LODO-767026 format. One record per atom (N, C-alpha, C, CB): z, y, x. Coordinates in steps of 0.02 Angstrom, whole numbers, plus 32768, in hexadecimal, padded with zeros to 4 digits. Atoms other than C-alpha are relative to their C-alpha. Glycine has a CB too. Layout:
<sites>
ZYX/...
</sites>
This chain:
<sites>
80307FDC7FD7/E3F6BEFBBF00/7FCB7FD27FEC/800F80098053/8056802D8002/E381BE55BEF6/7FE6800F7FC1/7FFF7F9F8005/8025800E804D/E377BE65BE35/7FDD80507FF6/80487FE67FB1/80217FC48004/E345BF1FBE48/7FB27FFD801D/802C80328025/802980157FF2/E2CCBEDBBEBE/7FC87FF17FD9/80127FE08016/8028800B8035/E279BE85BE4B/7FD3800A7FCB/800F7FF57FF4/7FFF7FDE803C/E27DBEDCBDBA/7FB48040802D/806980277FE5/80347FEA7FE4/E20DBF62BE31/7FBF7FEB8012/8011800E8024/802D80177FF4/E19BBEEBBE69/7FCE7FEC7FBE/80177FD48028/80218007802D/E171BEC2BDBE/7FB980427FFE/80377FFD7FC9/803A7FD08017/E106BF64BD8E/7FCF8009804C/802680577FDE/80257FF37FA6/E0CBBF6FBE6D/7FCF7FBE7FDA/80457FE9806D/803A805B8007/E07DBEA9BE38/7FC480197FD1/80347FA37FC6/802A7FED8043/E029BEE9BD8F/7FD180278016/802680267FC5/80407FDE7FE9/DFD3BF78BDF2/7FCF7FE98035/8010803A8016/803180107FC9/DF99BF2CBE8C/7FD97FBE8000/80258001803E/80328026802A/DF5FBEAEBE15/800A7FA98049/7F94803F7FF8/7FE980397FD4/DFAFBE0DBE9B/803E802B8029/7FBB7FDD8038/7FB9801A7FD7/E02DBDF3BF2F/801B80468019/7FF17FC4804D/7FE87FDC7FDA/E0ACBE7DBF75/80287FF58023/800C80247FEF/7FCC800E7FF8/E11ABE91BFE5/803380378004/7FFD7FDD802D/7FDF7FB57FEC/E1B2BF1ABFFA/7FF780038038/804780117FF7/800E7FE07FC0/E1A0BF8FC083/803D801F800F/7FC580328001/7FC87FCC7FF0/E22EBFFAC071/802480047FBC/7FE1804E801B/7FE07FE3803E/E2CCC02BBFFB/800B80358020/803E7FE07FDD/7FF27FC87FF6/E2C0C0DCC005/803D80267FF1/7FD980147FED/7FAB7FEC8019/E36BC101BFA1/80037FC97FC9/8011805E7FD8/7FF2803F803E/E3DEC097BF53/804680197FE6/80087FA28022/7FD57FC27FFB/E468C104BF03/80287FA87FAE/7FCD807F7FE7/7FD580218031/E500C096BEAB/802C802E7FE5/80257FCB801C/7FCC7FBA8017/E548C115BE24/80357FEB7FBE/7FC5804E7FDE/7FAF80288009/E5C5C09DBDD5/7FFD7FBA8001/802A800E7FB8/7FF780467FF7/E5FEBFE7BDDC/7FC77FD77FC2/80597FEE7FF5/801E801E8025/E5B1BF5ABD91/80467FD17FE8/7FBD7FE28022/7FC080218003/E63ABEE8BD2C/7FE57FB67FDC/803F80317FD1/801C8044803B/E63ABE37BCF0/7FF280007FC2/802B7FCE7FF5/7FF57FFD8058/E5F9BE1FBC33/7FD4804A7FFF/806A80087FDB/80417FE68013/E583BEB3BC52/7FBC7FFE7FED/7FFA80108015/8048800D8008/E4DABEBBBC0F/7FC780278030/7FF380107FB9/80227FCA7FE1/E463BF0FBC85/7FC680047FF3/80028002803C/804F7FEF800E/E3ADBF4DBC60/7FFB8017803F/7FE680387FC2/803F7FF37FDD/E32BBF77BCDE/7FD780247FF6/7FE37FDA8004/803D7FC6802A/E2B3C006BCC7/7FC980198048/803880637FD6/80037FF57FD1/E23CC017BD55/7FB980277FF2/800D7FCA802B/80327FE38008/E194C096BD68/7FD9800E8048/801280377FD9/803C7FEC7FB6/E0FEC0B1BDE9/801C8052800C/7F8C80007FE3/7FFB7FBE7FF1/E131C159BE25/7FCF8021803C/804680088010/805C7FF97FE1/E0A2C14EBEA7/7FE17FCB8032/7FF3804B8033/800C803B7FD0/E026C0FDBF01/7FD280218038/7FD87FBB7FD8/801F80067FDD/DFB4C0F9BFA0/7FCD7FE17FF8/80177FF5801F/804A802E8012/DF39C0A4BFD4/80197FB68003/7FB7800C8042/7FE080438008/DFA5BFFEBFFC/804180117FD2/80157FDB804E/7FD77FF8801E/E032C039BFB6/801B80197FB2/800A80148023/7FE97FF68045/E0A8C041BF1A/803980237FEB/80097FCD7FE8/7FC07FE17FFC/E13CC0B6BF06/802E7FED7FAD/7FEF805D8010/7FEE800D804D/E1A9C077BE67/804680248009/80047FA47FE1/7FB87FF37FFE/E250C0CFBE27/80257FD87FDC/8011803C7FED/7FE38026803B/E2C9C04BBDCC/804E80397FF6/80127F99801B/7FBF7FE48028/E357C086BD53/802D7FB87FE6/7FE380357FB1/7FDC802A8023/E3E1C00CBD32/8036800B7FD5/80117FDE8021/7FCF7FEA8017/E44CC01DBCAA/803D7FC67FE6/7FE4802A7FD1/7FD880288004/E4E6BFC4BC71/80167FFD7FAE/8031800F8034/7FD880048049/E522BF9BBBBA/803D7FE9800B/7FE17FD17FCA/7FC780038003/E5D3BF9ABBB5/80327FF37FB4/800880358021/7FD87FFE802F/E657BF5CBB31/7FC780117FBF/803D80348012/80227FF78043/E5DCBF25BAB9/8005800D7FC4/7FEF7FE37FF5/7FF47FE08032/E62BBF57BA24/8006804A7FF1/802A7FE97FF5/800B7FBC8005/E639C00EBA42/7FA980038025/8046802F802D/80437FF07FEB/E58BBFFFBA97/800180448031/7FD2800B7FBB/80077FB87FD8/E5B4C078BB34/7FD17FD6802E/8050802D802A/803980047FE2/E518C079BB91/7FF980258040/7FD380137FD7/80117FD67FAC/E50FC0B5BC67/7FE27FF38030/802D800C8027/802680057FC6/E4AAC0DFBCF1/80337FE48026/7FE18040801C/7FDB802A7FD4/E4EDC060BD77/7FDC800C803A/80077FB67FED/802880037FCA/E458C06ABDFA/7FC380257FE7/7FF37FB98017/804780028008/E3C5C0BABE1B/7FED7FFE8060/7FDF80517FCA/803A7FE87FCB/E33EC0A4BEA4/7FCF7FFA801C/80068007801F/80437FE67FE6/E29FC0BDBF06/7FE87FCD8023/80028040802B/7FF5801E7FC5/E252C040BF67/7FAB80067FD6/803D7FB6801A/80487FFE7FF6/E19EC01FBFA1/7FD67FBF8011/7FF5802D8033/8031804A800F/E12BBF87BF98/7FA6801C801E/80017FE77F8B/802B80007FF8/E089BF6BBFDD/7FD67FDA7FEE/800280088022/8018801E801B/E006BF0CBFA8/7FCB7FC28047/7FE380357FC8/801580317FBF/DFCDBE66C01D/7FDC7FDC7FE1/80347FD4802B/802C80348027/DF46BDEEC013/80107FCF8022/7FB380077FFA/7FFB803B8007/DF4BBD38C033/802F7FDC8044/7FB87FEB7FF5/7FE57FEA7FBE/DF81BD5DC0F7/803780107FFF/7FE6802E801D/7FD27FE17FFC/E000BDB5C0CB/7FF280588027/802D7FCC8022/80037FC37FDF/DFA6BE55C113/8004802D7FC8/7FC2800A802D/80107FE2803D/DFA0BEF0C0BA/7FD480137FF0/801580237FF2/80347FE58018/DF14BF1EC03A/7FF3802F7FDD/7FEA7FE57FED/80197FCD8011/DEB5BFA9BFE7/80157FD67FA7/7FA880178027/7FFD80258032/DF08BFA9BF2F/7FB380147FE2/8044800E7FD4/80397FF98024/DE80BF9ABE9B/7FEF802E7FDD/7FF97FDA7FE1/80097FBC8021/DE38C02ABE4F/801B7FE97FC1/7FB180237FFB/7FF37FFA804F/DE8BC05ABDAE/7FC07FDF7FBE/8006805C7FF5/80367FF18037/DE13C030BD03/7FF6803C7FF6/800C7FE87FC1/800A7FB98020/DDBBC0C3BCD6/80077FFC7FBE/7FBE8021800C/7FE77FEA8054/DDDEC11CBC23/7FB97FF77FD2/801E80657FF9/803D8006802A/DD24C0E9BBD4/80047FF17FB9/7FD87FD1801A/
</sites>
């Protein structure tokens, strides 16, 4: 679960252009077990932004039996982060650069 939080925080930090804190785990579904020796890949994308918040969807895939290259989705989660200032208080997200 900690690795999913880290993966989700990466696009949130980029969008916030700075520090974020996890404020909610909206959903977390374990679809398949993870086994010793699995190679995990984490894919995170922003699905919603608010004034201070960023909601991120994270999908985790495991590559098993590397000789046969079986890949299965093992986890999916949705987490919400909030942009924070130096005093760890919520702050507004910066505007997105315009496409000019």
